Each structure stands twice: as structure tokens, then as C-alpha cells.
C-alpha positions in Angstrom: 107.8 73.6 119.9 104.7 75.6 119.1 103.6 76.6 115.5 104.7 80.2 116.3 108.0 79.1 117.7 108.7 77.0 114.6 108.0 80.0 112.4 110.2 82.4 114.4 113.0 79.9 114.5 112.8 79.3 110.8 113.0 83.0 110.3 116.4 83.1 112.1 117.7 80.2 110.0 116.6 81.9 106.8 118.2 85.2 107.8 121.5 83.2 108.4 121.2 81.4 105.1 120.7 84.7 103.3 123.8 86.2 105.0 121.9 88.8 107.0 123.2 87.6 110.4 126.4 85.8 111.5 126.5 82.2 112.8 127.1 83.5 116.3 124.1 85.8 116.1 121.9 83.0 114.7 122.9 80.7 117.5 122.2 83.4 120.1 118.7 84.2 118.6 117.8 80.5 118.4 118.9 80.0 122.0 116.6 82.8 123.0 113.7 81.0 121.3 114.5 77.8 123.2 116.4 76.0 120.4 119.5 74.4 121.9 122.9 74.2 120.2 122.5 70.5 119.6 119.5 71.3 117.3 120.6 74.7 116.1 124.1 73.7 114.9 122.9 71.1 112.3 120.3 73.5 111.0 123.0 76.1 110.3 125.4 73.5 109.0 122.8 72.5 106.4 122.6 76.2 105.3 126.3 76.2 104.9 126.3 73.1 102.8 123.5 74.5 100.6 125.4 77.8 100.2 128.6 76.0 99.2 126.9 74.1 96.4 124.6 76.9 95.2 125.2 78.9 92.0 126.6 82.3 92.8 123.7 84.8 92.6 123.8 87.5 89.9 123.8 91.1 91.0 120.2 92.4 91.2 119.4 95.5 89.1 119.2 98.8 91.0 115.5 99.6 91.6 114.3 102.6 89.7 112.2 103.7 92.6 113.6 104.5 96.0 112.2 105.5 99.4 109.2 104.2 101.4 106.0 103.3 99.6 103.0 105.5 100.0 102.5 109.1 101.0 104.4 111.0 103.7 103.0 109.7 107.0 100.9 111.8 109.2 102.1 112.1 112.8 101.3 109.2 115.2 100.7 109.6 118.9 101.4 107.1 121.6 98.1 105.9 123.2 96.9 103.5 125.8 93.5 101.8 125.8 91.7 99.0 127.7 92.7 95.4 127.1 91.5 92.1 128.5 94.4 92.0 131.1 95.2 95.7 131.6 96.2 98.7 129.5 97.4 98.1 125.9 99.8 100.4 124.1 99.8 101.6 120.5 100.4 104.4 118.1 97.4 106.2 116.7 97.2 108.2 113.5 93.9 110.0 112.7 92.8 110.7 109.1 91.4 114.2 108.5 88.2 112.7 107.0 88.3 108.9 107.6 87.0 106.5 105.1 87.4 103.7 107.7 90.0 102.5 110.2 92.7 99.9 110.2 94.5 97.9 112.9 98.2 97.5 112.0 100.0 94.5 113.4 103.8 94.6 113.7 106.6 92.2 112.7 108.4 90.0 115.2 110.5 92.8 116.6 107.5 94.6 118.1 106.0 98.0 117.4 108.9 99.8 115.7 108.9 103.3 114.2 108.6 101.6 110.8 105.3 100.0 111.7 104.1 103.3 113.3 104.9 105.0 110.0 102.6 102.7 108.1 99.8 103.8 110.4 100.7 107.3 109.5 100.7 106.6 105.8 97.3 105.0 106.0 96.0 108.1 107.8 97.5 110.3 105.1 95.6 108.1 102.5 92.3 108.4 104.4 92.2 105.6 106.9 92.7 106.3 110.6 95.0 103.6 111.9 96.1 102.0 115.2 99.4 100.2 115.3 99.0 97.9 118.3 101.9 96.8 120.5 101.4 93.1 121.2 104.2 93.4 123.8 102.1 95.7 126.0 101.9 93.2 128.8 105.7 93.0 128.9 105.9 96.7 129.3 105.9 97.6 125.6 108.3 97.2 122.7 110.3 100.2 123.9 111.4 98.2 127.0 113.5 95.9 124.8 116.8 97.3 123.6 117.6 94.0 121.9 115.1 93.2 119.1 115.9 89.4 119.5 114.7 89.7 123.1 111.5 91.2 121.9 111.0 88.3 119.5 111.7 85.8 122.3 109.1 87.6 124.5 106.5 87.2 121.7 107.4 83.6 121.4 106.9 83.1 125.2 103.4 84.7 125.2 100.3 82.6 124.8 98.9 83.1 121.3 95.4 83.4 122.6 96.5 86.7 124.3 97.4 88.2 120.9 93.9 87.4 119.6 92.2 89.0 122.6 94.5 92.1 122.4 93.8 92.5 118.7 90.1 92.3 119.3 90.5 95.0 122.0 92.3 97.1 119.3 89.2 96.8 117.1 87.1 97.9 120.1 89.3 101.0 120.3 89.1 101.7 116.6 85.3 101.6 116.8 85.3 103.9 119.8 87.5 106.4 118.1 85.9 106.2 114.7 82.3 105.2 115.4 80.2 104.3 112.4 83.2 103.4 110.2 84.2 100.0 108.9 87.3 98.3 110.3 90.1 96.4 108.6 93.4 94.8 109.7 96.8 94.4 108.1 100.1 92.9 109.3 103.6 92.0 108.2 105.5 88.7 108.7 104.6 87.7 112.3 101.9 90.3 112.1 100.6 88.9 108.8 100.3 85.5 110.6 98.4 87.3 113.4 95.9 88.7 111.0 95.3 85.3 109.6 94.9 84.0 113.2 92.4 86.8 114.0 90.4 85.8 111.0 90.5 82.2 112.0 89.4 83.0 115.5 86.3 84.7 114.1 86.0 88.5 113.8 82.7 89.5 112.2 83.5 93.2 112.6 86.3 93.0 110.0 85.4 94.2 106.5 88.9 94.0 105.0 92.2 92.3 105.9 95.6 92.4 104.2 98.1 89.9 105.6 101.6 90.6 104.1 103.7 87.4 103.8 102.3 85.9 107.0 102.1 82.2 107.7 98.6 80.7 107.5 97.7 78.7 110.7 97.4 75.0 110.2 93.9 73.6 109.6 92.3 77.0 110.1 88.8 77.9 109.1 87.8 81.4 108.2 84.1 81.0 108.4 83.8 83.1 111.6 84.9 86.3 109.7 82.2 86.3 106.9 82.4 90.0 106.0 86.2 90.2 105.6 87.5 90.8 102.1 91.1 89.5 102.2 94.1 90.6 100.2 96.9 88.1 100.7 100.3 89.5 99.7 103.2 87.2 99.1 106.8 87.3 97.7 107.9 84.9 95.0 111.2 84.0 96.7 109.7 83.5 100.2 109.5 79.7 100.0 109.0 79.4 103.8 105.7 81.4 103.9 104.6 80.4 100.4 104.4 76.9 101.6 101.1 77.9 103.4 99.7 79.9 100.5 97.6 77.1 99.0 96.1 76.3 102.4 95.1 80.0 102.8 93.5 80.0 99.3 91.6 76.8 100.1 90.3 78.2 103.4 89.3 81.5 101.8 87.4 79.7 99.1 85.8 77.2 101.5 84.6 80.1 103.7 83.1 81.9 100.6 85.1 85.1 101.3 85.9 87.8 98.8 89.7 87.5 98.3 92.7 88.0 96.1 96.1 86.4 96.4 98.9 88.5 94.9 102.5 87.2 94.6 105.1 89.8 93.7 107.9 88.4 91.4 111.6 88.4 92.2 111.2 89.7 95.7 111.7 88.1 99.1 110.1 88.1 102.5 109.7 91.5 104.1 110.1 93.3 100.7 107.8 96.1 102.0 110.0 97.0 105.0 112.0 100.0 103.9 114.3 99.7 106.9 115.3 96.1 106.1 117.9 94.4 103.8 115.2 92.8 101.6 113.4 96.0 100.8 112.3 96.3 97.2 111.0 99.8 96.5 109.2 99.1 93.1 107.4 96.1 94.5 106.5 97.9 97.7 105.1 100.8 95.6 103.0 98.3 93.7 101.8 96.6 96.9 100.8 100.0 98.4 98.7 100.8 95.4 97.1 97.4 95.5 96.4 97.7 99.2 94.8 101.2 99.0 92.7 100.1 96.0 91.5 97.1 98.0 90.7 99.2 101.0 88.9 101.8 98.8 86.7 98.9 97.5 86.1 97.2 100.8 86.8 99.7 103.6 84.7 102.8 102.9 
């Protein structure tokens, strides 16, 4: 199984372990990712055994802050633009007076309204943004009524295609906002894609913010020398945090400006206000950190 496939499969297992999906649904999603029942069943059984021996969790306090982080989003418009293998799709949000521009990379369910809203929030804060659809070659995320099928389609695509598509997204940002600096940010799968873009070498990036994305094994970041990187992690996200030290080492070795921030007492996808793990106070803090970082390095 590929590195991406292992990551996507582990995400299903963790969702099952955390009680977010049923055993039947976990088996279905793993099957779509090419994990047969003979392998999947023991993985889920191990989760059951761990759950049976675990100390019952205490009720979490109700967050004092509610609602999505950041300002009310500006409208986004569907656009198409040239890619290496045909037209790519995305959602575009134009800032009134742009400080720079940002490529936004989605989670493993594709380009959802939530991800589009982040592009709109960035535009409201002063950065024009393009939320790219990495399922464009499959007809776009909207083609998939089943999010698990969208995840399976991402798993089936060659990772090199994602890099080429993201580079085409940067081309489009520079075409729409000539003379402005460019950054990239992504979430979960998309955070991993931002790390992969940096590892592939992208000298046009001046800032990057991967949110709880897995760092590629043995990656060098020397090909992206001008990128100031803000790595965002969640304390309870053991799966992605296992790659955090490797990311820090690669950033240091490449001599990049960077900061690693780990938010306490929150889990993977804590920024997603449409998901079960959303934590509004931490998301608000992360938004402030992000926009401060972009103000310093993307203006």
C-alpha cells in the first residue's frame, strides 16, 4: 500500500476508534481503499479491545467560543483554469485589496463548501484565495455523492498528479494577482499535500501552513527556500504527530523560517467547524496565528 493509502486507511480506523463511524461503515470505507476484510477486521478488533480497557473519558467542558473561526467569508465563485492534463476546477475568492494570494488544499473528502468558505475567509482578511479541487480529473468533487468514494478516488490517483495540479494552481494565482506573493495551506490530506508540494520544490512559495498533515517520509524541503512554514498540530492527534519531529528536522536542515505550534487538548481536524472534532477556541487561536504569520511573510 502507498504512503497515502496507509494514511487514509489509518484515518478510517481512528474515526472508528473514536466512535465517529460504525464498524460496518469502517469496513465499507476500508474496502473502498483496497483493504480487505481479512486485514480490516483485526484492525477494528484491536480498537474494540483498546476501547474495552480504556478509562472512560471525562466530559469535555463546553467551549466558550462557538461558530467558525475568522471573519464572515466573502463569496467564492466556481472557476476553471488550465492544468497539466486538462482543465482544473476550484473556488476563487478575491480580496478587495489583496496583500497576497493563497492556494487552499482540501481534506480527503474533496473540495467541500467548508473548504471553499476558508478561501472566502482569507479573502475577507486580505488574501485572495483559490481552493483547488484535486478531483478535477475525475469530474470534480461534486460528482461524488458519497464522500468515501471521493476519498477512494484520491487514493487511486497518482500523487505526482496532485503536485502538478497544485503548481498549476499557483500559476493561476500569479495570473490573477500578478506581482503578489503566494502561499499555500491545507488540512489533513491537504496538509500532507502542502508538505509534499514543499518537498517537490516550489520556489514561488513565500509562506505555507499545513494543518495536521502527515509529513512525507525522508523528504527534503531544500527546493522551497523562500517558504516560511507554520506547522499546525493537535495534541491528541498521535497519528499525525508521529511525523512532527521529522518535519521539524527537515525544516531546520533546509534552513527555512518556521514555527511548529501544537494546540493542547484538541484532536485531528479541530479547525473543521462542520466536523465532530471541531474546537472553536483552538480554531480561533489558530486563525489568529495563521493570519499573523501570513501578515509577516505573505505581504
